[in-house]
N, C-alpha and C positions, 0 to 999 in steps of 0.2 A: 335421897331425892335427886333425880337426874337434873342436868343443867337445863334441859328443855322444860321440865316441870318447874324448876326454880324460876325460870325466866317468864314462862307463859302459862304455867299450870295453876291449879287451884290452891288456895291457902292464903290466909291473911285477908286483910280488908281489900275489897275490890275497889279500884278507882277508875273512873272514866272521865278524865279531865280534858280529853282531846276536843279542841274547839271545832265547830262545824267547818271552819275554813281549812282545817288540816285533814279532813276526810273527803275522799272523792265524792263528787256530787251524786253519782249513781249508786252510792252505798245502800245496801239493803240487808237487814239481818237475816231474812229468810229467802232462800232460793226458790225457783219455780218448782222444785221437787218437794217443797214443803219442809226442807231441812234448814235450820238456822246455821249459817256458816260464819264462823269467826276464827281467830287464830287458834283458840283453844280447841274448838270442835274440829277444825281442819287437821290438827295434829292427831286426832283420833283415827284419821284415814292413814293406814299404814304406809301408803305410797308417799303422802306428804311428809310424814315423819321420817321415812327413809331418805328422801331427797334432801331435806333440811339437815338431817344428821350427817349425811355423806359430805355435803358442802362444808358444814361447820367443822367436822372432824378433819377434812383434808386441809382447809386453810389454817386451822388452829395448830396443826401438827408441824407446820413449816416454820423454820427459824426466820427471824427478821433481823437484818443487818443494816447498819448505817454506813454510808459512804461519803467521801469528799471528792469532788471533781477538781482535778488540777490539769487544765488544758484538755487534752484528749485522754488523759489517764484517769481511771477510777481507782481511788485508794480507800480501802476499808478502814473505818474508824474503830480502833480496838483499844480499850473496850468501848462498846456502843454506849450512848447515854442510858442511864438507868431506866428512864421512863420508856425507852424503846424496848429494853429487855423485859420490863415488868411495868406496864403503864399504871396499874392500880395495885397498891400493896395488899388489898383485900383479896385479890384474885391472882392465880398463877397466869402466866402469859397465855397458856392454852385456854383456860377458862374465860379470860378476857376476850380473846379473839373469837371464841365459840359464841359468846353472847352478842358480839357485834355482827357476826354473820347471821345469827338467828334473827336478830331485828331486821336486817336487810332482807332476808329470805321470806319472812312472814309479813312484815309491815312495809317494806320498801324503803324504810328510813332507819338510821341508827344515830343516836345522839350521845355525845361524849361531853362531860362537864369538866372543864379545867378548874380544879379546886386548889391547886398550888403551883407556884412559879418560883424560879430561881432568882438571883439577884439581877440577871440580865433579862428578866421577864419572859424567859422561855418556860414552857409547861414542864412540870415534874410529875403531876398526877392527872390521869384522865379517867374519870369515873363514868362507867356505862350507865345510861339511864333507860328505864322502861319507857317505851314510846307513849304510853298512856299518861305519863307524868309530865310530858312536855307539850306546850302549846306555842305555836308560831303565830305571833300577832303581826298585823299590818299587811295581810294578804287576803285575797278573796277566796271563794269556794274552789277555785281552780289552782290555788296556790300562787297566783300572780300578785306581785306587790301592788298595793293600791295608791302608792305615792307618798304615804306617811312613813313614819319610823318603823322599821322592822326589828322586832326583838323577840326574845323567848321568855317564857315563864315556866318554872319547874315547881310543881306542887303549889302553885299560886304565888310564888315569889319571882319577881322580875329578875332576869339574868341578862347581862350585856351579851350581845351577839358575839363579841370577841371571846367570850368564855364558853361558847358552845361550838363543838365541832359536829357539823351536820353532814352525815354521809347519806347519799342517795344512789339508787341503782338505776331505775327507770324513770326518767324525768322528761316531761313534755316541754316544748319550747316556752321559755318565759316563766315557767313554774319553779317555785322554791321547794316543792314537796314531791317526793318520789311516790310513784304508784305502788299500791300494795298488790303483790301477786295473788294473795288470797282473795282480795276484793275483786280483782279483774277476772279470776277464774272460779268465782263462787258457784256458778251454775254447774260447771264440771265437777267440782269437789262435792257439791251437794248431791249430784246424781250418783257419785261414787259412794257417798255415805248412805244414800237411800238404798242402793243395791246391797250394801253390807247389811243393813238392817233387815231388808227383805230376806236375805239368805239366813240370817240368824233366826228370824221368826219361822222360816220354812223348816229348818232342821231342828231348832230348839223347842219351839212351842207346837210343832205339828199343826201349822195353821190350816192345812188342807188334809182331809181324811185320805188314807191310802186305799180305802175300799168302802163299799156300801153293801148292806143286806137289803134285798128287795123282796117284796111280797105284794100280791094283789088283794090280800085280805086286810080289812080295816083293823088297826091296832090302837089300843088305848095308850095313853102316856105311860102307864105302869107296865104295859106289855112291851113297849119299845125299850124302856130302861132295863127290864129283865132280860130281853133278848140280847141287848148290847153287852150287859155284864156277863151273861152266859157265854157269849162268843169270845170275849176277851179272856175269860177264865179258862176256856177250853183250848183256845188256839193262839192266844197272845204269846209271841216269842217262841212258839213251837212249830215244828214242821209235820205234825200229825195230820192225817187226811181229815177234812171236814165232812161231817155228815149232817145234811140239812133236811128238814121235814116241814110239813105244813105250807108248802108252796114257797118257802124262803129260798131266794137265790143270792149268791155272792158275786159281786162285780167289782174287779179292781179299777182304780182310777189312776190313769197314767198322767204324767206331767204334761201340761199343754206346751206347745212350742213357744208361746209367749213367756211362760214361766221358766222354761229351760234357758231362755236367752239371757238370764241375769248373770250367768258365768261369762258369756261373751261381753256383756256390758261392763262387768268388773275388769275384764282384761283390757278393754278399750280405754276405760277411765284411768287405769294404771299407766298405760302408755301415754295418754294425753297429759297427765300430771307430770310424768317424767319429762315430757317435751317442754312443759312450762318452765322447768328449772334447767333445761339443757342437759339432763342426765341421760346417758344411754341406758335403756331398759335393762340390759344385762348386768349393769353395775348395782342395781337394786334387787337383784334376784330373779328377774324375768329372763330366764335362759331360753325361752322360746323365740325371742327376737334375735336377729342377727345384727351385726354391726359392720359398717364399711371402714372402720378405723384400723383394721388389721386383725389377723388371727391370733397373734401372740400377745402376751401380757405387756411386753415392752411397747408395742405399737398402740395398744389400747390406752396405756398409761400416758403416753405422749399426746394422743388425741384428746383425752379428758383434760390434761393440763392446758393444752393449747386452746381448745374451743370452749371449755366450760370454766375452768378455774381462772384463767388469765384475766378476764374482765373483773372478777371479784377481787383478785389480788391487786389489780391496778387501782381500783376504787379506794382500797384501804391504803395502798402505798402513797397515793397522791395526798390523802388527808394527813398522813403522818409526816410526809416530806414538807408540807406547808408549815409545820410546827418546828422544823429544824432551822438552824442559821442558814443564811444564804450560801449557796455552793454545796450544801449537804442534802442528802436525800436518803430515804429508807427504801429497802427492797427485800422482798421475800426470796429466800434461797430455795428454788425448785429443783436443784440438782438431783436430790434424792428421788424425785418423782420421774425424772427424765433419764435416770441411769438404766442401762440395759443389764443383761445377765452378766455373770462373772467373766465368761469367755469373751463376750463382745467388748466389755470394758477393757480387759487386758490387751486385746488386739488393737483397740483404739489408742491405748496408752503407748504400746510399742511403736505404732505408726507416728504418733506425735513425738516420741523420744527420738526415733531414728531420723525424723525430718528436721529435728533441731529446734522445735518451737516450744518444747516443754522440758523442764528439768526433772530429775529424779524426785526431788523434794516437793515439787508441784504436784506430781503424780501421787506421792505418798500422802499429801494433804487431802487430796480428793478421796482417799481411802481411809481417812482419819488415822493415819500413821504418823509418828514423830519424824522430824527431819534427821538426816544422817550427815556426818562430816563429808564435805566435798560433793554434796548432792545438789548444789545450786548451779553447777556448770551445764553448759549446752554443748552439744556436739554438732558438727557439720559434716555431712557425707562428702567423700572426696569428689564425687561427680557433681556436686553443687558448687556454684561460684558465679561471679559476675560474668555477663556475656562477653566472650572474646578473651577471657583470662584462661591461662594454663593452670588447672588446679594442682598439677604435679610438680610445678616449678615455683618455688617461693619468689616473691618479688625481691630483687636485689638492686641496690643503687648502681648507676652506670659508672665505670672506672673513670677517674679523673685523668685528663690529658697532661703529658709532661710538657711544660712550657719551653723546655730547651729544644725539643724536636729531635728527630732521628739524625740530622746532620751533625748536631753538636755532640751526640754520643759517638759518632764515627770518628770525629776529630780527637 
């Protein structure tokens, strides 16, 4: 069972414990196209599935590091706290992050339950919760606090707000609940699902006949059935010439312009859903679309990381950093996504080394290579130095004057 199916798929007892206050007020199960749109049905749209999978895979594959800030210097904490490396023992770090991003991408909210703390009361276990299991109390239908106590309940059990980490992606001013992308785009997703079903019926069930047999003679029901069976038996799947008699004429039926537009509709809906998640169409297999992010893989990867992934990463980083001691913070390492090809990297390393601001061991660390003896030194080009200094002449102390003076020496 895939992670998407495990998190939002069928199986097990269905629970719908979400309070009315935690659902956008304009929620509707059925779109104007007549298709019921929910997280589960939306994932049946291949574009929604591809966008969510791409975001979740990209975020979950990145390492998360913990840092300590000392003045202007950022110092990595090694090893990082165990819960940063693996927030929930039941899941790998990849699976845990995958579920968090899925919740955000499909529901606009992700909930983490702090189920264990250390002696200093810092979290040690963060359990991801299905959004249907969580109810936020003390807010109105817009998610705005009503002035009373705000708390959560999980499967009917009240949980202190301090034990719930609530992540949100798109939040309206004053609201404590994020908007669901699926809910906001249910008309577009419903139209895409309707177009898919139309195509399936058209090609699979032969909803429209490909041709008709016409005659000006009146036919009984038995005669119509006999003529139809005889035609299919003689000409179905064959290219033999047809011989018609008794005034029977064969007329093919072409696809109407309206019916042929479903392909264009599917293409438009694919691009629109990709736009909903900020995914360039070419990254989900739509190679007909061009991109202004550059022609090379390196430029496209940098554009995707900068304009699409960065906000998702910042949302999770902020939530994790709030759980660390003061002065510490969590950060995703996106270096792997921003790395160029081998030649470009080596040219950049050579420039950094020759300019004197990177050592050999720092370069080797970026390439996942072990340090070497003497690799921590920095070099300085001979033509580099303070303004007005002579780089070819080392600074020497001025000679001390003889207190006796030249006259005393002559005497």
